[in-house]
C-alpha positions, -999 to +999 in steps of 0.1 A: -236-400+107-270-413+101-282-386+079-321-375+083-330-387+047-318-422+063-333-422+091-361-446+079-336-472+067-321-475+104-351-480+119-360-510+136-401-524+142-401-549+164-440-550+168-446-561+127-414-582+130-430-599+165-470-601+146-456-616+114-436-644+136-462-655+160-499-651+145-526-657+160-537-694+170-568-699+148-581-733+173-579-701+201-597-673+192-600-640+218-629-653+237-610-686+241-584-663+263-604-641+279-621-671+296-587-684+300-576-654+319-610-652+340-615-683+349-580-687+363-599-650+385-567-634+369-590-601+353-626-593+352-631-576+321-663-561+308-672-548+272-689-523+266-711-517+234-728-491+215-760-482+213-762-485+175-747-515+169-744-540+203-729-569+183-697-546+179-678-539+212-666-503+215-647-501+242-632-525+266-622-522+307-597-550+318-590-550+360-560-573+365-565-590+400-535-618+400-510-633+375-501-668+383-462-671+377-449-706+368-445-719+407-479-714+414-490-731+382-480-765+391-454-794+384-461-789+350-461-762+329-476-788+301-500-799+328-535-787+314-565-773+328-601-779+322-631-747+315-653-751+334-674-731+305-678-764+286-687-742+252-648-731+248-629-749+227-606-762+231-616-775+262-587-771+282-558-752+282-520-752+299-495-723+316-484-715+283-519-706+272-518-685+301-490-668+291-502-661+260-534-648+272-517-619+282-505-615+255-534-612+233-557-599+257-539-569+265 
């Protein structure tokens, strides 16, 4: 029997554990993953800013258009595709980046 005082000792916090084990890659910022999803025609993203501070995003809207499966990706998930917008670094991405993009952008 779990007493009310002991309840917090038995709770599992998966988000905290997950985030500790899966940190954000330093060389792939949010804009990398957003661009990846936009260029693959998977989403439309609109960032809305507050009038007093246009450098900061107040909130965002995302419309999911398409999800590419491993089968649709092609013969190898490691096969790299190049960004059309070459100012994004790294310049290429693969299926595993695409999969992570859904976690990091949403």
